[in-house]
PDB file of N, CA, C and O in Angstrom:
ATOM      1  N   UNK A   1       0.965  -1.321   0.121  1.00  0.00           N
ATOM      2  CA  UNK A   1       0.083   0.013   0.006  1.00  0.00           C
ATOM      3  C   UNK A   1       1.003   1.263   0.107  1.00  0.00           C
ATOM      4  O   UNK A   1       0.716   2.248  -0.574  1.00  0.00           O
ATOM      5  N   UNK A   2       2.023   1.276   0.868  1.00  0.00           N
ATOM      6  CA  UNK A   2       2.743   2.314   0.918  1.00  0.00           C
ATOM      7  C   UNK A   2       3.529   2.714  -0.456  1.00  0.00           C
ATOM      8  O   UNK A   2       3.889   3.851  -0.760  1.00  0.00           O
ATOM      9  N   UNK A   3       3.679   1.747  -1.073  1.00  0.00           N
ATOM     10  CA  UNK A   3       4.264   1.956  -2.455  1.00  0.00           C
ATOM     11  C   UNK A   3       3.429   2.394  -3.606  1.00  0.00           C
ATOM     12  O   UNK A   3       4.021   2.878  -4.571  1.00  0.00           O
ATOM     13  N   UNK A   4       2.155   2.291  -3.634  1.00  0.00           N
ATOM     14  CA  UNK A   4       1.271   2.789  -4.444  1.00  0.00           C
ATOM     15  C   UNK A   4       1.188   4.243  -4.162  1.00  0.00           C
ATOM     16  O   UNK A   4       1.249   5.089  -5.054  1.00  0.00           O
ATOM     17  N   UNK A   5       1.027   4.556  -2.714  1.00  0.00           N
ATOM     18  CA  UNK A   5       1.123   6.069  -2.211  1.00  0.00           C
ATOM     19  C   UNK A   5       2.103   6.824  -2.712  1.00  0.00           C
ATOM     20  O   UNK A   5       1.977   7.972  -3.136  1.00  0.00           O
ATOM     21  N   UNK A   6       3.493   5.916  -2.644  1.00  0.00           N
ATOM     22  CA  UNK A   6       4.619   6.720  -2.814  1.00  0.00           C
ATOM     23  C   UNK A   6       4.482   6.737  -4.613  1.00  0.00           C
ATOM     24  O   UNK A   6       4.666   7.867  -5.067  1.00  0.00           O
ATOM     25  N   UNK A   7       4.271   5.957  -5.374  1.00  0.00           N
ATOM     26  CA  UNK A   7       4.166   6.074  -6.816  1.00  0.00           C
ATOM     27  C   UNK A   7       3.387   7.210  -7.308  1.00  0.00           C
ATOM     28  O   UNK A   7       3.754   8.027  -8.152  1.00  0.00           O
ATOM     29  N   UNK A   8       1.946   7.158  -6.504  1.00  0.00           N
ATOM     30  CA  UNK A   8       1.001   8.179  -6.613  1.00  0.00           C
ATOM     31  C   UNK A   8       1.606   9.461  -6.511  1.00  0.00           C
ATOM     32  O   UNK A   8       1.528  10.219  -7.478  1.00  0.00           O
ATOM     33  N   UNK A   9       2.365   9.909  -5.186  1.00  0.00           N
ATOM     34  CA  UNK A   9       2.793  11.030  -4.964  1.00  0.00           C
ATOM     35  C   UNK A   9       3.989  11.337  -5.911  1.00  0.00           C
ATOM     36  O   UNK A   9       4.267  12.534  -5.996  1.00  0.00           O
ATOM     37  N   UNK A  10       4.643  10.590  -6.537  1.00  0.00           N
ATOM     38  CA  UNK A  10       5.788  10.743  -7.544  1.00  0.00           C
ATOM     39  C   UNK A  10       5.109  11.172  -8.663  1.00  0.00           C
ATOM     40  O   UNK A  10       5.636  12.107  -9.267  1.00  0.00           O
ATOM     41  N   UNK A  11       3.903  10.656  -9.169  1.00  0.00           N
ATOM     42  CA  UNK A  11       3.356  10.884 -10.443  1.00  0.00           C
ATOM     43  C   UNK A  11       3.022  12.277 -10.197  1.00  0.00           C
ATOM     44  O   UNK A  11       3.515  13.099 -10.969  1.00  0.00           O
ATOM     45  N   UNK A  12       2.345  12.647  -9.348  1.00  0.00           N
ATOM     46  CA  UNK A  12       1.825  13.922  -8.919  1.00  0.00           C
ATOM     47  C   UNK A  12       2.898  14.977  -8.930  1.00  0.00           C
ATOM     48  O   UNK A  12       2.799  15.999  -9.609  1.00  0.00           O
ATOM     49  N   UNK A  13       3.901  14.708  -8.177  1.00  0.00           N
ATOM     50  CA  UNK A  13       5.154  15.704  -8.299  1.00  0.00           C
ATOM     51  C   UNK A  13       5.601  15.920  -9.700  1.00  0.00           C
ATOM     52  O   UNK A  13       5.896  17.037 -10.125  1.00  0.00           O
ATOM     53  N   UNK A  14       5.648  14.803 -10.430  1.00  0.00           N
ATOM     54  CA  UNK A  14       6.296  15.017 -11.806  1.00  0.00           C
ATOM     55  C   UNK A  14       5.133  15.806 -12.650  1.00  0.00           C
ATOM     56  O   UNK A  14       5.445  16.789 -13.321  1.00  0.00           O
ATOM     57  N   UNK A  15       4.042  15.429 -12.602  1.00  0.00           N
ATOM     58  CA  UNK A  15       3.023  16.435 -13.083  1.00  0.00           C
ATOM     59  C   UNK A  15       3.276  17.697 -12.960  1.00  0.00           C
ATOM     60  O   UNK A  15       3.436  18.444 -13.925  1.00  0.00           O
ATOM     61  N   UNK A  16       3.352  18.155 -11.408  1.00  0.00           N
ATOM     62  CA  UNK A  16       3.378  19.442 -11.226  1.00  0.00           C
ATOM     63  C   UNK A  16       4.847  20.143 -11.981  1.00  0.00           C
ATOM     64  O   UNK A  16       4.836  21.137 -12.707  1.00  0.00           O
ATOM     65  N   UNK A  17       5.997  19.388 -11.617  1.00  0.00           N
ATOM     66  CA  UNK A  17       7.071  20.096 -12.331  1.00  0.00           C
ATOM     67  C   UNK A  17       7.084  20.032 -13.632  1.00  0.00           C
ATOM     68  O   UNK A  17       7.817  20.824 -14.223  1.00  0.00           O
ATOM     69  N   UNK A  18       6.287  19.086 -14.392  1.00  0.00           N
ATOM     70  CA  UNK A  18       5.934  19.290 -15.929  1.00  0.00           C
ATOM     71  C   UNK A  18       5.612  20.609 -16.296  1.00  0.00           C
ATOM     72  O   UNK A  18       6.256  21.362 -17.027  1.00  0.00           O
ATOM     73  N   UNK A  19       4.308  20.856 -15.579  1.00  0.00           N
ATOM     74  CA  UNK A  19       3.453  21.896 -15.611  1.00  0.00           C
ATOM     75  C   UNK A  19       4.468  23.401 -15.527  1.00  0.00           C
ATOM     76  O   UNK A  19       4.512  24.246 -16.422  1.00  0.00           O
ATOM     77  N   UNK A  20       5.070  23.444 -14.500  1.00  0.00           N
ATOM     78  CA  UNK A  20       5.770  24.530 -14.332  1.00  0.00           C
ATOM     79  C   UNK A  20       6.949  24.706 -15.177  1.00  0.00           C
ATOM     80  O   UNK A  20       7.433  25.824 -15.348  1.00  0.00           O
ATOM     81  N   UNK A  21       7.554  23.384 -15.849  1.00  0.00           N
ATOM     82  CA  UNK A  21       8.537  23.547 -16.741  1.00  0.00           C
ATOM     83  C   UNK A  21       8.119  23.953 -18.047  1.00  0.00           C
ATOM     84  O   UNK A  21       8.920  24.497 -18.807  1.00  0.00           O
ATOM     85  N   UNK A  22       6.692  23.689 -18.438  1.00  0.00           N
ATOM     86  CA  UNK A  22       6.040  24.071 -19.645  1.00  0.00           C
ATOM     87  C   UNK A  22       5.889  25.292 -19.533  1.00  0.00           C
ATOM     88  O   UNK A  22       6.061  25.989 -20.533  1.00  0.00           O
ATOM     89  N   UNK A  23       5.500  25.931 -18.195  1.00  0.00           N
ATOM     90  CA  UNK A  23       5.040  27.290 -18.103  1.00  0.00           C
ATOM     91  C   UNK A  23       6.409  28.166 -18.236  1.00  0.00           C
ATOM     92  O   UNK A  23       6.453  29.215 -18.879  1.00  0.00           O
ATOM     93  N   UNK A  24       7.249  27.741 -17.714  1.00  0.00           N
ATOM     94  CA  UNK A  24       8.787  28.826 -17.711  1.00  0.00           C
ATOM     95  C   UNK A  24       9.165  28.552 -19.074  1.00  0.00           C
ATOM     96  O   UNK A  24       9.853  29.444 -19.570  1.00  0.00           O
ATOM     97  N   UNK A  25       8.854  27.357 -19.981  1.00  0.00           N
ATOM     98  CA  UNK A  25       9.446  27.395 -21.304  1.00  0.00           C
ATOM     99  C   UNK A  25       8.536  28.438 -22.158  1.00  0.00           C
ATOM    100  O   UNK A  25       9.028  29.176 -23.011  1.00  0.00           O
ATOM    101  N   UNK A  26       7.205  28.415 -21.843  1.00  0.00           N
ATOM    102  CA  UNK A  26       6.412  29.229 -22.636  1.00  0.00           C
ATOM    103  C   UNK A  26       6.748  30.646 -22.323  1.00  0.00           C
ATOM    104  O   UNK A  26       6.603  31.488 -23.210  1.00  0.00           O
ATOM    105  N   UNK A  27       7.133  30.949 -21.284  1.00  0.00           N
ATOM    106  CA  UNK A  27       7.721  32.419 -20.736  1.00  0.00           C
ATOM    107  C   UNK A  27       8.849  32.700 -21.323  1.00  0.00           C
ATOM    108  O   UNK A  27       8.905  33.816 -21.839  1.00  0.00           O
ATOM    109  N   UNK A  28       9.773  32.023 -21.403  1.00  0.00           N
ATOM    110  CA  UNK A  28      10.970  32.265 -21.673  1.00  0.00           C
ATOM    111  C   UNK A  28      10.846  32.458 -23.583  1.00  0.00           C
ATOM    112  O   UNK A  28      11.401  33.368 -24.199  1.00  0.00           O
ATOM    113  N   UNK A  29      10.215  31.649 -24.053  1.00  0.00           N
ATOM    114  CA  UNK A  29       9.897  31.900 -25.448  1.00  0.00           C
ATOM    115  C   UNK A  29       9.234  33.174 -25.699  1.00  0.00           C
ATOM    116  O   UNK A  29       9.533  33.815 -26.707  1.00  0.00           O
ATOM    117  N   UNK A  30       8.418  33.571 -24.926  1.00  0.00           N
ATOM    118  CA  UNK A  30       7.573  34.986 -25.105  1.00  0.00           C
ATOM    119  C   UNK A  30       8.889  36.084 -24.881  1.00  0.00           C
ATOM    120  O   UNK A  30       9.061  36.970 -25.718  1.00  0.00           O
ATOM    121  N   UNK A  31       9.618  35.983 -23.929  1.00  0.00           N
ATOM    122  CA  UNK A  31      10.596  36.852 -23.586  1.00  0.00           C
ATOM    123  C   UNK A  31      11.587  37.185 -24.576  1.00  0.00           C
ATOM    124  O   UNK A  31      12.059  38.310 -24.737  1.00  0.00           O
ATOM    125  N   UNK A  32      11.971  35.832 -25.436  1.00  0.00           N
ATOM    126  CA  UNK A  32      12.640  35.814 -26.448  1.00  0.00           C
ATOM    127  C   UNK A  32      12.069  36.708 -27.746  1.00  0.00           C
ATOM    128  O   UNK A  32      12.670  37.594 -28.354  1.00  0.00           O
ATOM    129  N   UNK A  33      10.861  36.249 -27.953  1.00  0.00           N
ATOM    130  CA  UNK A  33      10.336  36.707 -29.297  1.00  0.00           C
ATOM    131  C   UNK A  33       9.820  38.350 -29.164  1.00  0.00           C
ATOM    132  O   UNK A  33       9.400  38.989 -30.128  1.00  0.00           O
ATOM    133  N   UNK A  34       9.931  38.852 -27.879  1.00  0.00           N
ATOM    134  CA  UNK A  34       9.678  40.253 -27.640  1.00  0.00           C
ATOM    135  C   UNK A  34      11.064  40.739 -27.632  1.00  0.00           C
ATOM    136  O   UNK A  34      11.065  41.878 -28.098  1.00  0.00           O
ATOM    137  N   UNK A  35      12.132  40.395 -27.334  1.00  0.00           N
ATOM    138  CA  UNK A  35      13.346  40.987 -27.551  1.00  0.00           C
ATOM    139  C   UNK A  35      13.687  41.042 -29.165  1.00  0.00           C
ATOM    140  O   UNK A  35      14.189  42.033 -29.694  1.00  0.00           O
ATOM    141  N   UNK A  36      13.380  39.968 -29.791  1.00  0.00           N
ATOM    142  CA  UNK A  36      13.743  39.897 -31.049  1.00  0.00           C
ATOM    143  C   UNK A  36      12.752  40.995 -31.718  1.00  0.00           C
ATOM    144  O   UNK A  36      13.262  41.844 -32.449  1.00  0.00           O
ATOM    145  N   UNK A  37      11.403  41.005 -31.499  1.00  0.00           N
ATOM    146  CA  UNK A  37      10.736  42.021 -32.029  1.00  0.00           C
ATOM    147  C   UNK A  37      11.074  43.392 -31.702  1.00  0.00           C
ATOM    148  O   UNK A  37      10.901  44.273 -32.544  1.00  0.00           O
ATOM    149  N   UNK A  38      11.626  43.697 -30.344  1.00  0.00           N
ATOM    150  CA  UNK A  38      11.874  44.956 -29.972  1.00  0.00           C
ATOM    151  C   UNK A  38      13.180  45.237 -30.991  1.00  0.00           C
ATOM    152  O   UNK A  38      13.112  46.294 -31.619  1.00  0.00           O
ATOM    153  N   UNK A  39      14.229  44.492 -31.192  1.00  0.00           N
ATOM    154  CA  UNK A  39      15.581  44.875 -32.033  1.00  0.00           C
ATOM    155  C   UNK A  39      15.067  44.976 -33.469  1.00  0.00           C
ATOM    156  O   UNK A  39      15.716  45.757 -34.165  1.00  0.00           O
ATOM    157  N   UNK A  40      14.071  44.375 -34.048  1.00  0.00           N
ATOM    158  CA  UNK A  40      13.786  44.410 -35.386  1.00  0.00           C
ATOM    159  C   UNK A  40      13.249  45.843 -35.596  1.00  0.00           C
ATOM    160  O   UNK A  40      13.748  46.585 -36.442  1.00  0.00           O
ATOM    161  N   UNK A  41      12.213  46.216 -34.801  1.00  0.00           N
ATOM    162  CA  UNK A  41      11.398  47.463 -34.802  1.00  0.00           C
ATOM    163  C   UNK A  41      12.392  48.512 -34.588  1.00  0.00           C
ATOM    164  O   UNK A  41      12.313  49.478 -35.346  1.00  0.00           O
ATOM    165  N   UNK A  42      13.285  48.512 -33.730  1.00  0.00           N
ATOM    166  CA  UNK A  42      14.540  49.265 -33.769  1.00  0.00           C
ATOM    167  C   UNK A  42      15.418  49.710 -34.890  1.00  0.00           C
ATOM    168  O   UNK A  42      15.813  50.849 -35.141  1.00  0.00           O
ATOM    169  N   UNK A  43      15.676  48.445 -35.594  1.00  0.00           N
ATOM    170  CA  UNK A  43      16.296  48.726 -36.786  1.00  0.00           C
ATOM    171  C   UNK A  43      15.535  49.247 -37.847  1.00  0.00           C
ATOM    172  O   UNK A  43      16.054  49.770 -38.833  1.00  0.00           O
ATOM    173  N   UNK A  44      14.258  49.119 -37.673  1.00  0.00           N
ATOM    174  CA  UNK A  44      13.360  49.577 -38.890  1.00  0.00           C
ATOM    175  C   UNK A  44      13.125  50.880 -38.823  1.00  0.00           C
ATOM    176  O   UNK A  44      13.047  51.557 -39.847  1.00  0.00           O
ATOM    177  N   UNK A  45      12.973  51.427 -37.522  1.00  0.00           N
ATOM    178  CA  UNK A  45      12.801  52.789 -37.361  1.00  0.00           C
ATOM    179  C   UNK A  45      14.304  53.500 -37.758  1.00  0.00           C
ATOM    180  O   UNK A  45      14.245  54.519 -38.447  1.00  0.00           O
ATOM    181  N   UNK A  46      15.382  53.096 -37.427  1.00  0.00           N
ATOM    182  CA  UNK A  46      16.613  53.676 -37.868  1.00  0.00           C
ATOM    183  C   UNK A  46      16.789  53.808 -39.514  1.00  0.00           C
ATOM    184  O   UNK A  46      17.229  54.785 -40.121  1.00  0.00           O
ATOM    185  N   UNK A  47      16.352  52.635 -40.025  1.00  0.00           N
ATOM    186  CA  UNK A  47      16.514  52.663 -41.636  1.00  0.00           C
ATOM    187  C   UNK A  47      15.211  53.406 -42.218  1.00  0.00           C
ATOM    188  O   UNK A  47      15.437  53.815 -43.357  1.00  0.00           O
ATOM    189  N   UNK A  48      14.088  53.658 -41.827  1.00  0.00           N
ATOM    190  CA  UNK A  48      12.994  54.083 -42.480  1.00  0.00           C
ATOM    191  C   UNK A  48      13.196  55.617 -42.757  1.00  0.00           C
ATOM    192  O   UNK A  48      13.915  56.202 -41.946  1.00  0.00           O
ATOM    193  N   UNK A  49      12.722  56.269 -43.672  1.00  0.00           N
ATOM    194  CA  UNK A  49      12.703  57.476 -44.008  1.00  0.00           C
ATOM    195  C   UNK A  49      11.245  57.938 -43.556  1.00  0.00           C
ATOM    196  O   UNK A  49      10.208  57.450 -44.005  1.00  0.00           O
ATOM    197  N   UNK A  50      11.311  58.852 -42.693  1.00  0.00           N
ATOM    198  CA  UNK A  50      10.156  59.577 -42.464  1.00  0.00           C
ATOM    199  C   UNK A  50      10.008  60.892 -42.992  1.00  0.00           C
ATOM    200  O   UNK A  50      10.994  61.566 -43.290  1.00  0.00           O
ATOM    201  N   UNK A  51       8.408  61.451 -43.175  1.00  0.00           N
ATOM    202  CA  UNK A  51       8.330  62.895 -43.799  1.00  0.00           C
ATOM    203  C   UNK A  51       9.364  63.738 -42.728  1.00  0.00           C
ATOM    204  O   UNK A  51      10.227  64.532 -43.102  1.00  0.00           O
ATOM    205  N   UNK A  52       9.152  63.472 -41.684  1.00  0.00           N
ATOM    206  CA  UNK A  52       9.771  64.628 -40.789  1.00  0.00           C
ATOM    207  C   UNK A  52      10.595  64.029 -39.864  1.00  0.00           C
ATOM    208  O   UNK A  52      10.353  62.993 -39.244  1.00  0.00           O
ATOM    209  N   UNK A  53      11.673  64.786 -39.787  1.00  0.00           N
ATOM    210  CA  UNK A  53      12.705  63.916 -39.036  1.00  0.00           C
ATOM    211  C   UNK A  53      12.420  64.211 -37.268  1.00  0.00           C
ATOM    212  O   UNK A  53      13.270  63.813 -36.471  1.00  0.00           O
ATOM    213  N   UNK A  54      11.575  64.698 -36.935  1.00  0.00           N
ATOM    214  CA  UNK A  54      11.035  64.681 -35.819  1.00  0.00           C
ATOM    215  C   UNK A  54      10.233  63.386 -35.462  1.00  0.00           C
ATOM    216  O   UNK A  54      10.116  63.027 -34.291  1.00  0.00           O
ATOM    217  N   UNK A  55       9.717  62.738 -36.441  1.00  0.00           N
ATOM    218  CA  UNK A  55       8.856  61.859 -36.420  1.00  0.00           C
ATOM    219  C   UNK A  55       9.904  60.592 -36.110  1.00  0.00           C
ATOM    220  O   UNK A  55       9.576  59.764 -35.260  1.00  0.00           O
ATOM    221  N   UNK A  56      11.070  60.475 -36.766  1.00  0.00           N
ATOM    222  CA  UNK A  56      12.073  59.564 -36.749  1.00  0.00           C
ATOM    223  C   UNK A  56      12.556  59.582 -35.114  1.00  0.00           C
ATOM    224  O   UNK A  56      12.757  58.527 -34.513  1.00  0.00           O
ATOM    225  N   UNK A  57      12.651  60.383 -34.729  1.00  0.00           N
ATOM    226  CA  UNK A  57      13.257  60.665 -33.176  1.00  0.00           C
ATOM    227  C   UNK A  57      11.853  60.356 -32.344  1.00  0.00           C
ATOM    228  O   UNK A  57      11.962  59.606 -31.374  1.00  0.00           O
ATOM    229  N   UNK A  58      10.888  60.750 -32.580  1.00  0.00           N
ATOM    230  CA  UNK A  58       9.822  60.177 -31.426  1.00  0.00           C
ATOM    231  C   UNK A  58       9.583  58.729 -31.626  1.00  0.00           C
ATOM    232  O   UNK A  58       9.442  57.968 -30.669  1.00  0.00           O
ATOM    233  N   UNK A  59       9.543  58.397 -32.683  1.00  0.00           N
ATOM    234  CA  UNK A  59       9.444  56.476 -32.669  1.00  0.00           C
ATOM    235  C   UNK A  59      10.608  55.885 -32.117  1.00  0.00           C
ATOM    236  O   UNK A  59      10.544  54.965 -31.302  1.00  0.00           O
ATOM    237  N   UNK A  60      11.764  56.418 -32.565  1.00  0.00           N
ATOM    238  CA  UNK A  60      13.146  55.949 -31.969  1.00  0.00           C
ATOM    239  C   UNK A  60      12.831  55.931 -30.335  1.00  0.00           C
ATOM    240  O   UNK A  60      13.046  54.927 -29.655  1.00  0.00           O
ATOM    241  N   UNK A  61      12.342  57.056 -29.841  1.00  0.00           N
ATOM    242  CA  UNK A  61      12.288  56.996 -28.519  1.00  0.00           C
ATOM    243  C   UNK A  61      11.170  56.486 -27.785  1.00  0.00           C
ATOM    244  O   UNK A  61      11.170  56.378 -26.559  1.00  0.00           O
ATOM    245  N   UNK A  62      10.069  56.124 -28.647  1.00  0.00           N
ATOM    246  CA  UNK A  62       8.882  55.031 -28.011  1.00  0.00           C
ATOM    247  C   UNK A  62       9.236  53.763 -27.991  1.00  0.00           C
ATOM    248  O   UNK A  62       9.056  53.015 -27.029  1.00  0.00           O
ATOM    249  N   UNK A  63       9.850  53.400 -29.238  1.00  0.00           N
ATOM    250  CA  UNK A  63      10.532  51.851 -29.342  1.00  0.00           C
ATOM    251  C   UNK A  63      11.403  51.664 -28.366  1.00  0.00           C
ATOM    252  O   UNK A  63      11.339  50.643 -27.682  1.00  0.00           O
ATOM    253  N   UNK A  64      12.333  52.602 -28.154  1.00  0.00           N
ATOM    254  CA  UNK A  64      13.624  52.209 -27.434  1.00  0.00           C
ATOM    255  C   UNK A  64      13.056  52.306 -25.991  1.00  0.00           C
ATOM    256  O   UNK A  64      13.548  51.530 -25.171  1.00  0.00           O
ATOM    257  N   UNK A  65      12.186  53.070 -25.619  1.00  0.00           N
ATOM    258  CA  UNK A  65      11.876  53.253 -24.028  1.00  0.00           C
ATOM    259  C   UNK A  65      10.700  52.406 -23.576  1.00  0.00           C
ATOM    260  O   UNK A  65      10.526  52.276 -22.364  1.00  0.00           O
ATOM    261  N   UNK A  66       9.827  51.784 -24.486  1.00  0.00           N
ATOM    262  CA  UNK A  66       8.761  51.054 -24.056  1.00  0.00           C
ATOM    263  C   UNK A  66       8.662  49.631 -24.597  1.00  0.00           C
ATOM    264  O   UNK A  66       7.602  49.015 -24.711  1.00  0.00           O
ATOM    265  N   UNK A  67      10.116  49.076 -24.985  1.00  0.00           N
ATOM    266  CA  UNK A  67      10.311  47.864 -25.298  1.00  0.00           C
ATOM    267  C   UNK A  67       9.273  47.194 -26.317  1.00  0.00           C
ATOM    268  O   UNK A  67       9.114  47.655 -27.447  1.00  0.00           O
ATOM    269  N   UNK A  68       8.635  46.167 -25.883  1.00  0.00           N
ATOM    270  CA  UNK A  68       7.996  45.135 -26.828  1.00  0.00           C
ATOM    271  C   UNK A  68       6.474  45.826 -27.005  1.00  0.00           C
ATOM    272  O   UNK A  68       5.738  45.463 -27.923  1.00  0.00           O
ATOM    273  N   UNK A  69       6.123  46.725 -26.161  1.00  0.00           N
ATOM    274  CA  UNK A  69       4.676  47.416 -26.242  1.00  0.00           C
ATOM    275  C   UNK A  69       5.034  48.473 -27.426  1.00  0.00           C
ATOM    276  O   UNK A  69       4.426  48.426 -28.496  1.00  0.00           O
ATOM    277  N   UNK A  70       5.898  49.283 -27.214  1.00  0.00           N
ATOM    278  CA  UNK A  70       6.230  50.353 -28.331  1.00  0.00           C
ATOM    279  C   UNK A  70       6.452  49.676 -29.519  1.00  0.00           C
ATOM    280  O   UNK A  70       5.958  50.176 -30.529  1.00  0.00           O
ATOM    281  N   UNK A  71       7.168  48.517 -29.637  1.00  0.00           N
ATOM    282  CA  UNK A  71       7.381  47.869 -30.880  1.00  0.00           C
ATOM    283  C   UNK A  71       6.119  47.312 -31.405  1.00  0.00           C
ATOM    284  O   UNK A  71       5.966  47.221 -32.623  1.00  0.00           O
ATOM    285  N   UNK A  72       5.241  46.948 -30.615  1.00  0.00           N
ATOM    286  CA  UNK A  72       3.700  46.524 -31.126  1.00  0.00           C
ATOM    287  C   UNK A  72       3.047  47.772 -31.466  1.00  0.00           C
ATOM    288  O   UNK A  72       2.288  47.590 -32.418  1.00  0.00           O
ATOM    289  N   UNK A  73       3.050  48.886 -31.083  1.00  0.00           N
ATOM    290  CA  UNK A  73       2.368  50.082 -31.384  1.00  0.00           C
ATOM    291  C   UNK A  73       2.856  50.532 -32.772  1.00  0.00           C
ATOM    292  O   UNK A  73       2.221  50.912 -33.756  1.00  0.00           O
ATOM    293  N   UNK A  74       4.303  50.360 -32.538  1.00  0.00           N
ATOM    294  CA  UNK A  74       5.215  50.840 -34.053  1.00  0.00           C
ATOM    295  C   UNK A  74       4.823  49.935 -35.183  1.00  0.00           C
ATOM    296  O   UNK A  74       4.390  50.385 -36.243  1.00  0.00           O
ATOM    297  N   UNK A  75       4.965  48.768 -34.966  1.00  0.00           N
ATOM    298  CA  UNK A  75       4.314  47.797 -35.997  1.00  0.00           C
ATOM    299  C   UNK A  75       3.060  47.912 -36.500  1.00  0.00           C
ATOM    300  O   UNK A  75       3.019  47.909 -37.730  1.00  0.00           O
ATOM    301  N   UNK A  76       1.845  48.030 -35.833  1.00  0.00           N
ATOM    302  CA  UNK A  76       0.514  48.237 -36.217  1.00  0.00           C
ATOM    303  C   UNK A  76       0.092  49.711 -36.725  1.00  0.00           C
ATOM    304  O   UNK A  76      -0.925  49.974 -37.366  1.00  0.00           O
ATOM    305  N   UNK A  77       0.852  50.402 -36.404  1.00  0.00           N
ATOM    306  CA  UNK A  77       0.619  52.092 -36.940  1.00  0.00           C
ATOM    307  C   UNK A  77       1.564  52.381 -38.059  1.00  0.00           C
ATOM    308  O   UNK A  77       1.137  53.299 -38.760  1.00  0.00           O
ATOM    309  N   UNK A  78       2.783  51.866 -38.480  1.00  0.00           N
ATOM    310  CA  UNK A  78       3.696  52.470 -39.351  1.00  0.00           C
ATOM    311  C   UNK A  78       3.854  51.225 -40.227  1.00  0.00           C
ATOM    312  O   UNK A  78       3.434  51.219 -41.385  1.00  0.00           O
ATOM    313  N   UNK A  79       4.603  49.926 -39.542  1.00  0.00           N
ATOM    314  CA  UNK A  79       5.083  48.906 -40.584  1.00  0.00           C
ATOM    315  C   UNK A  79       3.931  48.287 -41.446  1.00  0.00           C
ATOM    316  O   UNK A  79       3.988  48.144 -42.667  1.00  0.00           O
ATOM    317  N   UNK A  80       2.778  47.906 -40.571  1.00  0.00           N
ATOM    318  CA  UNK A  80       1.487  47.355 -41.165  1.00  0.00           C
ATOM    319  C   UNK A  80       0.844  48.278 -42.229  1.00  0.00           C
ATOM    320  O   UNK A  80       0.450  47.853 -43.316  1.00  0.00           O
ATOM    321  N   UNK A  81       0.775  49.440 -41.878  1.00  0.00           N
ATOM    322  CA  UNK A  81       0.003  50.323 -42.927  1.00  0.00           C
ATOM    323  C   UNK A  81       0.995  50.556 -44.215  1.00  0.00           C
ATOM    324  O   UNK A  81       0.406  50.681 -45.289  1.00  0.00           O
ATOM    325  N   UNK A  82       2.312  50.625 -44.238  1.00  0.00           N
ATOM    326  CA  UNK A  82       3.294  50.544 -45.312  1.00  0.00           C
ATOM    327  C   UNK A  82       3.157  49.347 -46.163  1.00  0.00           C
ATOM    328  O   UNK A  82       3.226  49.349 -47.392  1.00  0.00           O
ATOM    329  N   UNK A  83       2.955  48.314 -45.397  1.00  0.00           N
ATOM    330  CA  UNK A  83       2.782  46.720 -46.050  1.00  0.00           C
ATOM    331  C   UNK A  83       1.496  46.976 -46.968  1.00  0.00           C
ATOM    332  O   UNK A  83       1.579  46.877 -48.192  1.00  0.00           O
ATOM    333  N   UNK A  84       0.199  47.340 -46.260  1.00  0.00           N
ATOM    334  CA  UNK A  84      -0.765  47.555 -46.926  1.00  0.00           C
ATOM    335  C   UNK A  84      -0.899  48.584 -48.161  1.00  0.00           C
ATOM    336  O   UNK A  84      -1.788  48.522 -49.011  1.00  0.00           O
ATOM    337  N   UNK A  85       0.011  49.427 -48.120  1.00  0.00           N
ATOM    338  CA  UNK A  85       0.039  50.468 -49.324  1.00  0.00           C
ATOM    339  C   UNK A  85       0.903  49.555 -50.375  1.00  0.00           C
ATOM    340  O   UNK A  85       0.574  49.673 -51.555  1.00  0.00           O
ATOM    341  N   UNK A  86       1.873  48.740 -50.095  1.00  0.00           N
ATOM    342  CA  UNK A  86       2.780  48.200 -51.358  1.00  0.00           C
ATOM    343  C   UNK A  86       1.836  47.078 -51.809  1.00  0.00           C
ATOM    344  O   UNK A  86       1.991  46.745 -52.983  1.00  0.00           O
ATOM    345  N   UNK A  87       0.920  46.446 -51.141  1.00  0.00           N
ATOM    346  CA  UNK A  87       0.126  45.209 -51.902  1.00  0.00           C
ATOM    347  C   UNK A  87      -1.012  45.893 -52.733  1.00  0.00           C
ATOM    348  O   UNK A  87      -1.636  45.221 -53.555  1.00  0.00           O
ATOM    349  N   UNK A  88      -1.298  47.246 -52.530  1.00  0.00           N
ATOM    350  CA  UNK A  88      -2.387  47.691 -53.499  1.00  0.00           C
ATOM    351  C   UNK A  88      -1.941  48.115 -54.837  1.00  0.00           C
ATOM    352  O   UNK A  88      -2.765  48.487 -55.672  1.00  0.00           O
TER     353      UNK A  88
END
């Protein structure tokens, strides 16, 4: 009986550790993707020609200081609109 309880306890602990392992793997993957997005958007801001030089400075500050949130805002307001214009 004790071996069954020990086996059951071991299986529960393996399940808990597997869940936390998957959670940390997903969190680590999200962080890596956010950093990659941030770097790509920083490079895009630097290379892009804006109609006004102040726009470039503003977007550079927004993306650099707000990390992945600013990168997403920049992507959906500038990059995505530019891609839609190219496909028309």
